[in-house]
C-alpha positions as CSV (number, residue, x, y, z in Angstrom):
1,M,28.8,9.6,47.7
2,A,29.5,10.8,44.2
3,H,31.2,7.5,43.2
4,S,28.2,5.6,44.6
5,Y,25.8,7.8,42.5
6,I,27.9,7.2,39.3
7,R,28.0,3.5,39.9
8,R,24.2,3.4,40.3
9,R,23.7,5.4,37.1
10,L,26.1,3.1,35.3
11,F,24.3,0.0,36.6
12,V,20.9,1.4,35.5
13,S,22.2,2.2,32.1
14,I,23.7,-1.2,31.6
15,A,20.6,-2.9,32.8
16,G,18.5,-0.8,30.4
17,I,20.6,-1.7,27.5
18,C,20.4,-5.4,28.4
19,A,16.6,-5.2,28.8
20,V,16.2,-3.5,25.4
21,S,18.6,-6.0,23.8
22,V,16.6,-9.0,25.2
23,L,13.3,-7.4,24.0
24,F,14.6,-7.0,20.4
25,W,16.0,-10.5,20.4
26,T,13.0,-12.4,21.9
27,F,10.0,-10.4,20.6
28,P,9.3,-12.0,17.2
29,A,7.6,-9.1,15.6
30,V,10.7,-6.9,15.6
31,R,13.1,-9.5,14.3
32,I,12.7,-8.5,10.7
33,K,15.1,-8.0,7.9
34,G,16.5,-4.6,8.4
35,Y,19.9,-3.9,9.9
36,T,22.1,-5.2,12.7
37,A,22.9,-3.4,15.9
38,L,24.7,-4.9,18.9
39,G,24.6,-8.2,17.1
40,L,20.8,-8.1,16.8
41,S,18.7,-8.2,13.7
42,L,16.4,-5.2,13.9
43,G,13.5,-4.1,11.7
44,P,14.2,-1.5,8.9
45,S,13.6,2.1,9.8
46,Y,11.2,4.3,7.8
47,R,14.2,6.1,6.5
48,Q,15.4,2.8,4.9
49,L,11.9,2.2,3.5
50,Y,11.7,5.6,1.9
51,G,15.2,5.1,0.5
52,E,14.1,1.9,-1.1
53,M,11.0,3.6,-2.5
54,E,13.0,6.5,-4.0
55,R,15.5,4.0,-5.6
56,L,12.7,2.3,-7.6
57,P,14.1,1.8,-11.2
58,Q,11.1,3.7,-12.8
59,H,12.2,6.9,-11.0
60,D,14.4,7.8,-13.9
61,L,13.7,10.7,-16.3
62,A,15.7,9.0,-19.1
63,L,13.4,6.0,-19.4
64,P,11.5,5.5,-22.6
65,F,7.7,6.1,-23.0
66,P,5.4,5.3,-21.2
67,E,7.7,6.1,-18.3
68,G,10.4,8.7,-17.9
69,K,9.9,12.4,-18.5
70,N,7.4,11.8,-21.3
71,G,5.5,9.1,-19.5
72,R,1.8,8.9,-18.5
73,Y,0.9,9.5,-14.9
74,V,-2.2,10.0,-12.7
75,K,-2.3,11.2,-9.1
76,F,-5.5,10.8,-7.1
77,S,-5.3,13.7,-4.7
78,V,-8.9,13.0,-3.7
79,Q,-7.7,9.7,-2.2
80,A,-9.1,9.1,1.3
81,N,-7.0,9.1,4.5
82,F,-7.7,9.1,8.2
83,L,-10.0,6.2,7.8
84,G,-9.7,2.5,8.6
85,W,-7.0,0.7,6.7
86,N,-9.4,-1.5,4.7
87,N,-11.4,1.5,3.5
88,C,-8.2,3.2,2.3
89,L,-6.7,0.0,0.8
90,N,-9.9,-0.8,-1.2
91,E,-9.8,2.6,-2.8
92,R,-6.1,2.6,-3.5
93,L,-6.3,-0.8,-5.2
94,M,-9.2,0.3,-7.4
95,N,-7.4,3.5,-8.3
96,T,-4.4,1.5,-9.3
97,H,-6.5,-0.7,-11.4
98,L,-8.1,2.3,-13.1
99,A,-4.7,3.7,-13.8
100,Y,-3.5,0.4,-15.2
101,V,-6.3,0.0,-17.7
102,S,-5.9,3.7,-18.6
103,D,-2.2,3.2,-19.5
104,R,-1.0,5.5,-16.7
105,A,1.3,5.1,-13.8
106,Y,-0.4,5.3,-10.4
107,V,1.1,7.7,-7.9
108,F,1.2,6.0,-4.4
109,A,1.4,7.9,-1.1
110,D,1.7,7.1,2.6
111,Y,-1.2,5.8,4.6
112,W,-2.3,8.4,7.2
113,W,-3.9,6.7,10.3
114,A,-7.3,7.5,11.7
115,P,-6.5,8.7,15.3
116,E,-8.9,6.2,16.8
117,H,-7.2,3.3,14.9
118,Y,-3.6,4.3,15.7
119,P,-2.1,1.2,17.5
120,F,0.1,3.2,19.9
121,P,-2.2,5.8,21.5
122,P,-2.3,8.6,22.0
123,A,-1.9,9.4,18.3
124,P,0.3,12.5,17.6
125,R,-1.7,15.6,17.1
126,S,0.0,16.3,13.8
127,G,-1.1,12.9,12.5
128,T,0.9,9.8,11.9
129,R,1.6,7.9,8.7
130,T,3.1,4.7,7.4
131,P,4.9,4.2,4.1
132,M,2.8,1.9,1.9
133,N,5.8,-0.4,1.3
134,A,5.9,-1.2,5.0
135,L,2.4,-2.8,4.6
136,I,2.0,-4.3,1.1
137,A,4.0,-5.2,-2.0
138,G,3.1,-5.5,-5.6
139,P,2.4,-3.1,-8.5
140,V,0.4,-0.7,-6.2
141,V,3.6,0.3,-4.5
142,G,5.8,0.3,-7.6
143,G,6.5,-3.4,-8.1
144,S,6.8,-5.0,-11.5
145,W,3.7,-5.8,-13.6
146,H,5.5,-8.9,-14.9
147,P,7.6,-10.3,-11.9
148,E,7.3,-13.9,-13.2
149,K,8.0,-14.7,-16.8
150,T,5.6,-17.7,-16.6
151,L,2.6,-15.4,-16.0
152,P,0.6,-14.5,-19.1
153,I,0.9,-10.9,-20.3
154,D,-2.4,-9.0,-20.8
155,P,-2.5,-8.4,-24.6
156,L,-4.4,-5.1,-24.0
157,H,-1.6,-3.8,-21.7
158,T,1.7,-5.2,-22.7
159,N,3.9,-2.4,-21.4
160,P,2.0,-0.6,-18.5
161,P,4.0,2.1,-16.7
162,R,5.0,1.2,-13.1
163,A,3.6,3.1,-10.1
164,I,5.7,5.9,-8.8
165,S,6.1,7.6,-5.4
166,E,4.4,10.9,-4.5
167,R,7.9,12.4,-4.2
168,W,8.9,11.4,-7.7
169,W,5.6,12.8,-9.0
170,E,6.9,16.2,-7.9
171,T,10.0,15.7,-10.1
172,V,8.5,14.2,-13.2
173,C,5.2,16.2,-13.1
174,P,5.9,19.7,-11.9
175,P,2.8,21.8,-11.2
176,S,3.1,23.6,-14.5
177,S,2.7,20.3,-16.4
178,R,-0.4,19.0,-14.7
179,R,-3.9,18.8,-16.0
180,L,-6.3,19.1,-13.0
181,I,-9.6,17.3,-13.2
182,N,-12.1,18.1,-10.5
183,T,-14.4,15.2,-9.4
184,E,-17.1,17.8,-8.8
185,D,-17.2,18.5,-12.5
186,I,-17.7,14.8,-13.4
187,K,-19.5,12.9,-10.6
188,P,-22.9,14.7,-10.6
189,H,-23.2,14.3,-14.3
190,I,-22.9,10.5,-14.4
191,L,-26.2,8.8,-14.8
192,G,-27.5,8.1,-11.3
193,G,-25.7,11.0,-9.7
194,L,-23.6,11.0,-6.6
195,D,-25.5,8.3,-4.8
196,H,-26.9,5.9,-7.4
197,A,-24.6,5.8,-10.4
198,P,-23.8,2.1,-11.3
199,G,-20.3,1.0,-10.4
200,Q,-19.4,0.0,-14.0
201,L,-20.6,3.3,-15.4
202,I,-18.4,5.2,-12.9
203,F,-15.4,3.2,-13.8
204,D,-16.0,3.5,-17.6
205,T,-16.5,7.2,-17.4
206,W,-13.2,7.8,-15.6
207,H,-11.4,5.3,-17.8
208,K,-12.5,7.2,-20.9
209,I,-11.3,10.5,-19.4
210,L,-7.9,9.2,-18.3
211,L,-7.3,7.2,-21.5
212,S,-8.2,10.0,-23.9
213,A,-6.3,12.8,-22.0
214,N,-3.3,13.9,-24.1
215,E,-1.4,15.3,-21.1
216,S,1.3,13.3,-19.5
217,C,0.4,14.3,-16.0
218,V,-3.2,14.2,-14.7
219,E,-4.2,15.0,-11.2
220,I,-7.7,14.2,-9.8
221,T,-8.7,16.9,-7.3
222,Y,-11.7,18.4,-5.5
223,T,-12.7,21.8,-4.3
224,S,-14.7,21.4,-1.0
225,L,-16.3,18.8,1.1
226,N,-19.3,21.1,1.3
227,N,-20.1,20.2,-2.3
228,D,-19.4,16.4,-2.0
229,T,-18.8,14.8,1.4
230,F,-17.1,11.9,-0.4
231,P,-15.1,13.4,-3.3
232,Q,-13.3,10.2,-4.2
233,I,-14.0,8.5,-7.6
234,F,-14.7,5.2,-5.7
235,D,-16.2,6.7,-2.6
236,L,-17.6,5.2,0.6
237,P,-21.2,5.1,-0.5
238,L,-20.1,3.0,-3.5
239,W,-18.1,0.6,-1.4
240,G,-20.9,0.4,1.1
241,G,-23.5,-1.0,-1.3
242,Q,-24.0,-3.5,-4.1
243,R,-23.0,-1.2,-6.9
244,I,-19.3,-2.0,-6.3
245,L,-19.9,-5.6,-7.3
246,D,-20.1,-4.6,-10.9
247,L,-16.3,-4.1,-10.8
248,W,-15.3,-7.3,-9.0
249,D,-14.9,-9.7,-12.0
250,A,-12.4,-7.4,-13.9
251,F,-10.6,-6.4,-10.8
252,S,-10.1,-10.0,-9.5
253,R,-8.3,-10.8,-12.8
254,S,-6.2,-7.6,-12.8
255,P,-2.5,-7.9,-11.9
256,V,-3.3,-5.2,-9.3
257,S,-5.2,-8.0,-7.5
258,T,-3.3,-11.1,-8.5
259,L,0.1,-9.6,-7.7
260,L,-0.9,-8.0,-4.4
261,R,1.3,-9.3,-1.6
262,P,2.1,-8.4,2.0
263,S,5.3,-6.5,2.4
264,Q,8.5,-8.3,3.3
265,I,8.2,-6.8,6.8
266,V,4.8,-8.4,7.3
267,V,6.0,-11.7,5.9
268,S,9.1,-11.8,8.1
269,A,7.1,-10.9,11.2
270,V,4.5,-13.7,10.6
271,Q,7.2,-16.2,9.7
272,N,9.2,-15.4,12.9
273,N,6.0,-15.8,15.0
274,I,5.2,-19.1,13.3
275,E,8.7,-20.4,14.1
276,L,8.2,-19.5,17.7
277,G,4.9,-21.3,17.9
278,V,2.8,-18.2,18.5
279,F,0.0,-19.4,16.2
280,H,-0.4,-22.9,17.7
281,A,-0.5,-24.5,21.1
282,K,2.6,-26.3,22.3
283,P,2.1,-30.0,23.0
284,N,3.0,-29.8,26.7
285,L,0.0,-27.5,27.2
286,G,-2.3,-30.4,26.5
287,R,-3.7,-29.0,23.2
288,L,-3.0,-30.1,19.6
289,P,-1.0,-27.8,17.4
290,M,-2.7,-26.0,14.6
291,P,-2.6,-28.0,11.3
292,K,0.4,-27.2,9.2
293,A,-0.1,-26.1,5.6
294,D,1.5,-28.1,2.8
295,D,4.0,-25.4,2.2
296,D,5.7,-22.8,4.4
297,D,3.8,-19.8,2.9
298,P,1.5,-18.5,5.6
299,F,-0.3,-16.3,3.1
300,R,-1.2,-19.1,0.6
301,R,-4.9,-19.0,1.5
302,M,-5.1,-15.2,1.2
303,R,-4.1,-14.9,-2.4
304,T,-6.5,-14.0,-5.2
305,D,-4.6,-15.6,-8.1
306,V,-6.1,-18.8,-9.4
307,T,-2.8,-20.7,-9.4
308,K,-2.2,-20.3,-5.6
309,A,-5.5,-19.7,-3.9
310,D,-7.7,-22.4,-2.5
311,P,-11.2,-22.5,-3.9
């Protein structure tokens, strides 16, 4: 009886391992560059992604100005979370652009999911987050401002400091070194107030503050949502109206926009799905396949740089 039970348990265990192995091998979204286990190519773990993040070359106190221990940094602690991805991404990109033109390194942090948007419900009660480098690539997550030597260098910003992680901020900018700027002390005094200030005036006001600040480390904070329901610099009311259009022209030409890319995880997942025919009908189903692009880049039509994007 005992031997029969052991054999059944062994059979179930082997069957389970085989089922999981088949899933990892056949399901295209998980066959991403990461590591190999049981001969299968698996996606990178968050631990690996955090490790890559912490090994960014700008995380070095010995680097010369404007990076290193005497560099210029800004952390937007007012940055929104627990909202939809697009809402959070918009703000993070604009914050990065503001930091860029202010000659400061942007401090990037994880994206915290809104519980109702979490793709694997129920969402954990303590909240769930995703490292930004699992989702996007480019200067906003610490990438180079000049990855291709053929790209023209902005004469106004020839040596901008690269973005750093929130963890490295704690090292290079300990609490005693930070200048705190409360949005509640600035936003109500901009012409037009909280709800009607022109987008360009909002940007110019904060650009002047960040550019002229002598401190290496500046942190944008707020006191209470009772005073301002949306304490962000580029808040939801701004994004929800036409005032934000004032900023589009400059932002669209900024390397924050032109160098924005999907992460390698996203690229690999999409490419694997394309190879398996997920995005077009197979001929034997009686339908024509989806037209193939001139190149193998599935993101060609999503780019904002003038050399790659379609009109």
